C-alpha positions as CSV (number, residue, x, y, z in Angstrom):
1,M,0.0,0.0,0.0
2,K,1.4,3.4,-0.9
3,T,1.7,5.9,1.9
4,I,0.9,9.5,1.6
5,E,4.6,10.4,1.7
6,E,5.1,8.4,-1.5
7,Q,2.4,10.1,-3.5
8,E,2.6,13.4,-5.3
9,L,0.4,16.0,-3.7
10,P,-2.5,17.1,-5.8
11,T,-2.8,20.7,-7.1
12,K,-5.1,23.2,-5.5
13,D,-7.6,22.8,-8.4
14,E,-7.4,19.0,-8.2
15,C,-8.1,19.2,-4.4
16,A,-11.1,21.6,-5.0
17,G,-12.5,19.3,-7.7
18,S,-12.1,16.2,-5.6
19,L,-13.7,17.9,-2.6
20,R,-16.7,19.0,-4.7
21,N,-17.1,15.4,-5.9
22,I,-16.8,14.0,-2.4
23,I,-19.3,16.5,-0.9
24,D,-21.8,15.6,-3.7
25,A,-21.4,11.8,-3.0
26,L,-21.7,12.3,0.8
27,Y,-24.8,14.5,0.2
28,V,-26.5,11.7,-1.7
29,L,-25.3,8.8,0.6
30,N,-25.6,10.7,3.9
31,G,-26.9,9.0,7.1
32,K,-26.5,5.6,8.5
33,W,-29.3,3.9,6.5
34,K,-28.8,4.6,2.8
35,I,-26.0,2.2,2.1
36,A,-27.6,-0.5,4.2
37,L,-30.8,-0.1,2.3
38,I,-29.0,-0.2,-1.1
39,L,-27.2,-3.4,0.0
40,S,-30.4,-5.0,1.2
41,L,-32.2,-4.3,-2.1
42,I,-29.2,-5.3,-4.2
43,Q,-29.6,-8.8,-2.6
44,S,-33.2,-9.0,-3.7
45,P,-36.4,-6.9,-4.3
46,K,-38.4,-6.4,-1.1
47,R,-41.6,-5.0,0.3
48,F,-41.5,-2.3,2.9
49,N,-42.0,-4.6,5.9
50,E,-39.4,-7.0,4.6
51,I,-36.9,-4.2,4.5
52,K,-37.9,-3.0,8.0
53,K,-37.3,-6.5,9.4
54,E,-34.0,-6.8,7.7
55,I,-32.6,-3.4,8.7
56,D,-32.6,-3.6,12.5
57,G,-33.4,-0.3,14.3
58,I,-34.8,1.7,11.5
59,S,-38.2,3.3,12.2
60,P,-41.0,3.2,9.6
61,K,-40.9,7.0,9.3
62,I,-37.2,7.1,8.6
63,L,-37.4,4.1,6.3
64,A,-40.1,5.8,4.2
65,K,-38.0,9.0,4.0
66,E,-34.8,7.1,3.0
67,L,-36.6,5.0,0.4
68,K,-38.0,8.2,-1.2
69,D,-34.5,9.8,-1.2
70,L,-33.0,6.8,-2.8
71,E,-35.8,6.7,-5.4
72,L,-35.3,10.4,-6.2
73,N,-31.6,9.7,-6.8
74,D,-32.3,6.6,-9.0
75,F,-30.7,4.1,-6.6
76,I,-33.9,2.2,-6.2
77,K,-37.1,1.6,-8.1
78,R,-40.6,1.5,-6.5
79,T,-43.2,-0.6,-8.4
80,V,-46.8,-0.5,-7.3
81,Y,-48.9,-3.6,-8.2
82,P,-52.7,-3.2,-8.4
83,T,-53.5,-6.1,-6.1
84,I,-55.8,-6.1,-3.1
85,P,-54.2,-4.8,-1.0
86,V,-51.8,-2.9,-3.1
87,S,-48.3,-4.4,-3.3
88,I,-45.3,-2.1,-3.5
89,I,-41.9,-3.7,-4.3
90,Y,-38.6,-1.8,-3.9
91,E,-35.6,-3.0,-5.9
92,S,-32.1,-1.7,-6.7
93,T,-31.3,-0.2,-10.1
94,D,-28.3,-0.7,-12.3
95,Y,-27.2,2.7,-11.0
96,S,-27.0,1.5,-7.4
97,R,-24.6,-1.2,-8.6
98,T,-22.1,1.5,-9.6
99,L,-21.5,1.8,-5.8
100,K,-20.0,-1.7,-5.6
101,N,-16.4,-0.5,-5.3
102,V,-17.3,2.3,-3.0
103,I,-19.2,-0.1,-0.7
104,A,-16.3,-2.6,-0.8
105,E,-13.7,0.1,0.1
106,L,-16.0,1.4,2.9
107,S,-16.3,-2.2,4.2
108,N,-12.5,-2.7,4.1
109,W,-11.8,0.6,5.8
110,G,-14.5,-0.1,8.4
111,E,-12.8,-3.4,9.3
112,L,-9.4,-1.7,9.6
113,H,-10.9,1.0,11.8
114,R,-12.7,-1.4,14.0
115,E,-9.4,-3.3,14.6
116,K,-7.6,0.0,15.3
117,V,-10.2,0.9,17.9
118,K,-10.0,-2.5,19.5
119,E,-6.2,-2.3,19.6
120,S,-6.2,1.1,21.2
121,M,-8.7,-0.1,23.8
122,R,-6.3,-3.0,24.7
123,K,-3.5,-0.6,25.3
124,E,-5.4,1.4,27.9
């Protein structure tokens, strides 16, 4: 793994462009639920209550809000079926699959961070 010391420093313009891109990404993926919801729906399409059962701790109000946000940003698709009662199925879009590498890197970093925290707790 390259360390920061081995890398050339980006220019001021490159930093500004990178920062704008990161802020845009974090704006869309903010909060603790969005990536979990995307992962859940990448596994398989689900109804509202199935998602609620799978994502432990999310309230119905927050789940509804997060699903609307994800739909607005084209990460999920909501399909209403005219059954009695009405069936609504949520599923991931191809666009949500573009987050595959981002999610993998976040997972790797999260594992490293968890180990770092455990290690620092052992030293105390």
